N, C-alpha and C positions, 0 to 999 in steps of 0.2 A: 440755499446758498444764493446769494444776489450775484457773485462774481466767483472766478475760479481762483483767484489769489489776492493778496493785497500787499503793496510796498509802501513805504516811507523813505524816499530818497534822503540820504545825507541826515538821517535823524538822530543819529549818535555824534556827538562832537568829537573832533580828532583825539582830544585829550581823553575823552572816555574811552575809545578805541584802543590807546596807549595804554591805560589802565588795564582794560580786559587782557590785552597782549601779555603784559607784565604779569598778572595773576595767572593766566594759562601757563606760561613759562616756567612758573615755579612747580608746577605739578610733574609728575613722572610721565615720561612718554611712553606709549605702547604703539605698537603697529595697529594701522585701521584693518578691522575685520567684518565680515559680512554675518549679519544675525545680531543676538542679543549677546552683546561685550561680556556679561556676567555669567551666561550658562553656555550658549551652544555658539559663540563666535568662532568662524572659520576663517583662515588666511587664505583668501582667493585675489592673488595680484593680478589677474587678469581680469577682475573685477572693480577692486580697489586696492590703490596705493595712496597710503596716507599716513600721518603721524596723530595721534590722538593724545589728548589730555583733558581727564576728568575733572571738573571744578568741584568745590564741596559746597554744595548749595546748602546744607544743613548747618553750615559753619562759616568760615571767614568769606565766602564767596555768596551769601546769601542776597548780598543787596545787587549782585549780579541777576539773579534768579528774579527778583521782585521785579527789576528793570523789564526782564524779558517778559513776566506774566502780565506787566501793562499792557504791552502789544497783543500779546495773545487775547485779553480781556475785550481789548478795542477791536481788534479784528474778528472776532468772535459775535461781539455786538454789531458791528457794521454788516457784517458779510457771511458769517456762518450758521450761527444759531445752534452750534453743538452742545451737547451736555458734558462741560469740561470741569477738573477740579483742580489741578496742580502740576507744575513742572515735573518730570520723571528725572530726568538728568540733563547736565549741561556739558557740553562736549567742544572742547577747544581743538580746532582741527587745521594741521598744515599740510599743504600740497606744495611738494618740492618740483620745480621744473628739471633739477638734475635727476631726479628719480622718476621722471615722467607722471608725477602724481596726478590720481584722476579717482572717479567715482563712477563707475557704469551706470546703468538703469536699475533702479531699485524703487522699493516703496519703504517708507518708515514704519509701517504700521506691520507688526509680527501676528500673522493670523492664526498661526499655530502655536497656541501659548496657553497656559495653565492659568492666566491671571484673572482676575476679577474686572479688568480693565483693558481697553485698547489705547495705543496713541491715536488721539484725535487730530491735533494739528501740530505741524512742523514749524521751526523758525530758523532762518538763516540770518544773520549777522555779518555783513561784509567789514572785515577789519581792515584788509590790504589797501593801499591805493592802487587804482586801476592799472597804472604805469609800472608798479611794482613786479608784475608778472605777464607772461603772454600765454595766450590760450586761457584754459580754465572756467570758459562760461557756464553758467547755469541753464540747464533746458529742462522744460517739462515734455512730457510724451503726449501728443494727442492734444495740447493746448499752447496757446501762445505764450512764449518764454518771457521773462521780465526784461530782457534786453539790458542795452549799454546802461540805462539809470542806474542798475542794479550793482553796477561794478564801481560805483561811487563809495568811497570809505563811508562807513557810518551808515548803509543804507541797511534797511530791514526787510525781510518777504515773510510772510505767512502763507500758509497754504495746507489744504487738508493732507493728512500723512498718507493716504491711501493713494495720491498721484505719485505715478511714475516719473522720477526724474533723474538727472545725473549732471555730474561734474566733468566736463571733457577735459582732456589731458593738459597740465600746464607744459607749456614748451621752454619757458624761462623763468628765473625768479622764483617767489613764492608767496603762495594764496593764503592768507590765513582767514578764518571764520569762526563764529560761533553758532553752534546749532543745538537746539533742543526741541523737546516735545511736551506738548500737555496731554494729560490722559482723561479718560472719564470712562463710564460704565462702557461694556462691551457694544460694539455696533450690532444693530438686528436688523 
């Protein structure tokens, strides 16, 4: 790895961010859980308060997954050099200030699983204008955080899924983001 993470500031046009939001809002909402949402997700409000909507990356939302894959591939080529294959899922996330939305320290890789793969890289796309919400900064544990530039709408952040990270509590407004993970053979 050459760097700890890679960002593209305002890489996606505002119209494309609006398009992603409209697609995300069409999906059924679920409360944010901790762990794999398919099998062992647990509701832990002391850790996570958010609303999730899962995009259909095998169907009508494939274009969004393809766009994210471009950033994954480019980052992996420029920075990480991991053995990766494809996006696992694409999650549209809302953090509401009225609910104190947050996601405390966590990793995106799920070490105790029975799959033949691990999440290798994570991506976060900032869909909201920074002035649309208070608080809600994204931070890494033990590494420099992306800072104010990542709060700009359309910015993209790619980082190793095993990095501990968090979203600080939202104090007002709504923070919307798109999150995904690219997988590859298990870490050794």
